[in-house]
C-alpha positions, 0 to 999 in steps of 0.5 A, spaced: 775 416 241 777 423 240 772 429 240 770 432 233 774 438 231 772 443 225 778 443 220 779 448 214 777 444 208 775 438 211 769 440 216 768 437 223 774 432 224 772 425 227 777 420 228 774 416 222 774 422 218 781 423 219 783 416 218 779 416 211 783 422 209 789 419 211 788 413 207 787 417 201 792 422 201 798 422 197 805 425 199 805 429 206 799 429 210 795 436 212 798 439 218 792 439 222 790 432 220 797 430 222 796 433 229 789 430 230 792 423 229 798 425 233 793 427 239 789 420 238 795 416 238 798 420 244 791 418 248 791 411 245 798 410 248 796 413 254 790 408 255 795 402 253 800 404 258 794 404 263 793 397 266 786 398 268 785 397 260 787 390 261 780 389 265 776 391 260 771 385 257 774 381 252 770 384 246 771 391 249 779 390 249 778 387 242 774 394 239 779 398 243 785 395 240 783 395 233 782 402 234 789 403 237 792 399 231 789 403 226 790 410 229 797 408 231 799 405 224 796 412 220 800 416 225 807 412 224 806 412 217 805 420 217 811 420 221 815 416 217 814 420 211 816 426 215 823 426 217 822 432 221 817 429 225 819 427 233 816 421 235 810 422 240 811 415 243 815 415 249 822 411 249 821 408 242 826 408 237 827 405 230 834 403 228 837 400 221 841 395 224 848 394 221 852 391 228 855 384 228 859 384 234 857 385 241 860 392 244 863 390 250 863 397 253 856 398 252 851 395 257 847 389 255 840 387 256 839 381 260 834 377 258 832 371 262 827 365 263 823 365 270 825 358 273 826 354 279 834 355 281 838 350 280 844 346 284 851 348 282 858 347 284 861 354 285 868 356 284 868 358 291 868 351 293 860 351 295 854 348 292 849 354 290 842 355 288 842 360 282 838 361 276 844 364 273 843 371 275 848 374 280 843 372 285 845 365 289 844 362 295 849 358 298 847 351 300 853 347 303 861 346 302 864 341 297 871 339 297 875 341 290 876 334 289 869 333 288 867 338 283 870 341 277 868 345 271 869 344 263 868 348 257 864 344 252 863 349 247 865 357 245 862 358 238 859 364 234 853 362 230 853 366 224 852 363 217 851 356 221 845 353 217 848 346 216 854 348 220 853 346 227 859 346 232 862 339 233 867 338 238 869 332 243 867 331 250 872 327 255 869 326 262 873 330 267 878 327 272 873 329 278 868 324 281 861 326 280 854 324 280 851 331 278 851 335 272 849 342 271 850 346 264 851 353 263 849 356 256 851 363 256 850 367 249 851 374 247 848 377 241 848 384 238 844 387 231 838 384 228 836 377 228 830 372 228 829 367 234 833 361 232 832 354 235 838 350 238 839 343 239 845 340 243 847 332 241 851 327 244 852 323 238 846 321 235 842 323 242 839 329 243 840 332 250 837 339 250 833 343 245 833 351 246 831 357 243 834 364 242 832 371 244 832 376 239 838 381 240 838 389 240 843 393 236 846 395 243 846 387 245 843 382 249 846 377 254 842 371 257 844 365 261 840 359 262 842 353 267 840 346 266 840 340 270 842 334 266 844 329 271 839 324 268 844 323 262 849 321 267 851 315 264 852 319 257 857 324 261 861 318 264 863 316 257 867 320 251 862 323 246 862 327 240 858 334 241 854 337 236 850 343 237 846 345 232 843 353 231 842 355 224 843 362 223 843 367 217 847 373 216 846 378 211 845 386 210 839 386 214 839 380 219 846 382 222 847 378 229 851 372 230 849 368 237 856 368 241 855 362 245 859 359 251 857 352 254 860 350 260 859 344 265 859 343 272 860 336 275 860 335 282 857 330 288 851 331 292 846 327 296 844 321 292 837 322 289 833 317 285 838 313 280 838 315 273 838 310 267 843 305 266 842 306 258 840 311 253 838 309 246 836 315 241 831 314 236 833 319 231 836 321 224 843 318 226 847 323 222 853 324 227 858 320 223 857 326 218 857 331 223 850 333 222 844 334 227 840 327 228 833 330 227 827 328 224 823 333 220 816 331 220 812 329 216 817 329 211 821 324 214 819 317 217 821 318 224 823 311 225 829 307 228 829 299 229 833 297 235 835 291 239 834 292 246 838 288 252 834 283 255 835 285 263 830 291 263 826 292 269 824 299 267 823 303 260 821 310 259 820 313 252 821 321 251 819 325 245 822 332 243 818 336 239 816 343 237 812 346 231 816 350 226 814 354 220 807 353 218 806 349 225 810 354 229 803 357 231 799 350 231 794 352 237 792 358 232 790 353 226 783 352 223 779 346 221 782 344 214 775 345 211 776 353 213 783 354 210 780 358 205 775 363 209 778 369 207 781 369 200 782 376 200 788 375 205 790 368 203 790 361 206 790 360 213 794 354 216 789 347 217 789 341 221 785 344 226 789 347 233 789 340 236 796 336 236 798 329 238 805 326 239 804 319 238 809 313 239 808 307 236 812 300 237 812 295 232 806 299 229 802 299 235 800 305 239 804 305 245 803 312 248 801 319 246 803 327 249 799 333 248 804 338 247 805 345 251 804 351 246 811 354 246 811 361 244 818 363 241 821 370 242 819 373 236 812 370 236 805 373 236 808 380 238 816 380 240 815 386 245 812 381 249 818 377 250 823 382 252 827 381 257 822 376 260 822 370 255 816 366 254 815 360 258 820 354 257 823 358 251 830 357 253 828 350 255 823 346 251 821 340 255 820 333 253 814 328 255 815 322 258 811 315 256 812 309 260 813 303 256 815 298 261 808 294 260 812 293 253 818 289 256 815 282 255 815 284 247 822 288 248 826 283 252 825 278 247 832 279 244 829 281 237 829 288 233 823 292 234 821 299 231 820 305 234 816 311 231 814 318 232 808 321 229 805 328 229 797 328 228 792 334 227 785 333 225 782 331 218 775 334 218 769 333 214 766 340 214 760 338 217 762 337 225 766 330 225 773 329 224 779 324 225 786 324 226 790 326 220 796 322 222 800 328 219 800 336 220 803 341 216 811 343 215 814 342 220 816 338 227 823 337 228 822 330 233 827 326 236 826 320 241 830 317 247 829 310 251 831 310 258 833 304 261 834 301 268 837 294 268 837 288 272 843 285 274 847 282 267 844 275 266 837 276 268 832 276 262 825 279 263 819 275 261 812 276 262 805 277 258 802 282 254 801 288 253 794 288 253 792 295 250 786 299 250 787 305 245 780 307 242 781 313 238 780 320 241 773 323 241 772 330 237 767 335 237 768 340 232 764 346 229 765 352 225 761 358 222 762 363 217 759 370 218 758 374 211 757 382 209 751 384 205 755 383 199 757 376 200 764 377 203 766 373 208 767 377 215 768 372 221 770 365 222 768 362 229 770 355 230 770 350 236 775 344 237 774 339 243 778 333 244 778 327 249 782 321 250 783 315 254 788 310 253 792 304 257 797 298 257 797 293 262 802 287 262 805 282 267 813 282 267 818 277 271 824 281 273 830 279 278 825 282 283 819 277 281 813 278 278 809 284 278 803 288 274 806 293 269 801 299 267 801 305 264 794 310 263 793 317 260 787 321 260 787 327 256 782 333 255 783 339 250 778 345 248 780 351 243 775 356 241 777 360 235 774 367 232 776 371 226 773 378 225 775 384 221 776 379 215 781 375 218 785 381 221 783 380 228 784 373 232 782 370 238 784 363 241 782 360 248 785 354 249 786 349 255 789 342 255 789 338 261 791 331 263 793 325 267 799 320 266 799 314 271 804 309 272 804 302 276 811 304 278 809 309 283 809 315 278 804 320 276 804 327 272 798 331 272 798 337 267 794 344 265 796 348 260 791 354 259 792 359 253 788 365 251 791 369 245 788 376 242 791 379 236 789 384 231 793 387 225 793 393 220 797 395 214 798 402 212 802 404 206 808 400 207 807 400 215 805 394 219 802 394 226 800 389 231 797 389 238 796 383 242 794 380 249 797 373 251 795 370 257 798 363 259 800 358 264 803 351 265 801 347 271 805 340 272 805 336 278 809 330 278 809 324 283 815 319 284 821 318 279 821 322 273 826 321 267 828 328 267 829 333 274 823 336 276 827 341 280 826 338 287 833 335 286 836 341 287 833 342 294 836 336 297 842 338 300 839 345 303 840 344 310 833 348 311 829 343 308 833 337 310 828 335 315 822 336 310 825 333 304 825 325 305 817 326 306 817 329 299 814 324 294 814 329 288 813 337 286 808 342 284 810 347 279 805 353 277 807 359 273 803 364 269 804 370 264 800 376 262 803 380 257 800 386 252 804 389 247 804 392 240 809 392 234 811 396 228 814 395 222 816 399 216 817 394 210 821 399 205 826 401 210 827 395 214 826 397 221 821 395 226 820 396 234 816 393 239 814 395 246 809 392 251 808 389 258 809 382 261 808 380 268 810 373 270 808 369 277 811 362 279 811 358 285 815 351 286 813 347 291 815 340 294 809 335 295 807 330 300 802 325 299 798 320 303 800 314 299 803 311 293 797 311 289 795 305 285 794 303 277 787 306 277 788 313 281 794 317 283 796 318 290 792 323 294 796 330 296 796 332 303 800 338 303 805 342 299 811 346 302 813 352 298 820 352 296 821 358 291 816 363 289 817 369 284 813 375 281 817 379 276 814 385 271 817 388 265 815 394 261 818 397 255 824 392 256 825 394 263 824 390 269 820 394 274 818 389 279 822 383 281 820 379 288 823 372 289 823 368 295 827 362 296 826 357 302 823 363 305 828 368 304 826 374 300 831 376 294 831 382 290 835 380 284 839 385 281 837 388 274 841 393 269 836 396 265 839 398 259 837 404 254 831 403 251 832 398 245 825 396 242 828 394 235 826 387 232 827 383 226 822 385 222 817 379 219 811 378 215 805 379 219 802 373 217 808 369 218 809 372 225 802 371 227 801 364 224 796 366 219 798 362 213 804 363 208 807 370 208 806 375 203 811 377 198 814 383 202 816 378 208 823 377 210 824 369 210 824 367 217 827 360 219 829 356 225 
């Protein structure tokens, strides 16, 4: 990179020589060397902005990125020392943030998550499909008597650790069989991403997270169909919304939130559950969130269920935090001390399994989707397009209908949630650890569909086939001639198949109830440059199958490359993340799949009865760079992210059987979106809803690339932060 140039007192100046001189300089740099590094930075920045660079071979991209990080880091360092220098990186600015309130006269950056449109009752008396933006598609008229809206919460989450919003919910006067929540937030200043959870009493309703604000201000709206909680919305409830936040002289931004519910009547879809039992810490009586923190808490409830159950499904809400936020990038426990010069790495492997135990017996598992929050890896990846599911953390479903002969006996039964990684021996073998690092917030719910009162479900079983997962583990360490560890390469493969079968006798007669899961996982990890550069290439796929005409297939690919460097008191990170989420659902799921919103749409009414399920496919590809100065507490980030999503109705040839899901005959596209953002600005957004092309309106605010600063290792999940890192809690 760069040609040699003859410089007085230095000789022929190459990039490496300029970096060496800069590294050893005290005070200001020689103007010739500073100018040379600025030229190299400009060239590097131009290359990063050139999309053709993304097509470089992986190793070529890594070498290119490492040079970019070091070059930019030294250039930023020299600019930070010389206050008269002008930034040569276009459209970037660094801010020391003091603002607490949103400036209503200034334009707000509109952050958003890409997701299929949701059905709402508009104020103009019609049903509309919308994602919360200014773009809506009218579906059908609805009378004022069958729709209404209620504001459930208006609250500013400032110093809100241990101080959730607490309020009361009373069912509205209008009749309704659908509910959509509108969560709208504004924020201005500097702040980390935070985790938010909505409860009705002890029952978790929705888990979300925040975008990181700018000094001028941001705004986002997310709509969520919560019709699956219809039975809860028909009763009075205590609302608890927990969003722990911290305000001080550095992290200045509160999150000003409004939660509104839209109630309306639309065509009947599959009936939601009759009863919902929480499995939680049950702290609502103390006006506290009812979350278990695993592994510190024993996430167990003992419950006595009604005896007239015909279908039962357990759902798990869980996500890694703190040491476990980047669980997918962790290493084998035997390798955590590979790079002692930079500190310990997080262990228990990059594999995680969520487990449900009923009376101590394994009843089902879930291999989680790797959520990346808006401050994760490099924050510039997620503005204004946030990561997949960052505003709506999805729950996994486990059909426990085969356990009904046990659960309907009128006695109390225990339900326990665990999270497990891998304990390895260091020689290529390992077993489930039955624990992980700190921590995973977890809750569960049991959704029950009932037979008429007075009925008693009986039967025999379940017959459980639950062998341990099959693991294939390997790792190797490369050393420098002086014996210092320089590289770590590791591979984790996992496969698991479990099944449960019983005979149940319900009001509809005798039937076989079964639940099976087949899951496959792989993660290739590689550290180079003594731990400064990391690559993870992960794949999770699986198939869940219930005898009650339900199946789900999933595929979660993830590729993440990151490299960091430190120069004086400056941190520089470069990252490339390519990820996806593909889910096909056949039959009645507990949670809305998105297909329900299209049921009233006239354009698909002829097709809708033929749909047995839905297919959602989405990918994100982003490249970003982050800078932070620990002395001045300033940071900024920029990048490019592209996301594509397709949502379709699925037609099958049959209903399948206990051994195999139904065969897909065709799919009908209902929604498609391609959106690209560059340096916090949406530069392309093409959306199609039921064949109609839409160009969503975007207001692109002035360049606002400031972010909450954090320790490099905590931002990337590479072990405990150093002493200079700011505390980052969720």
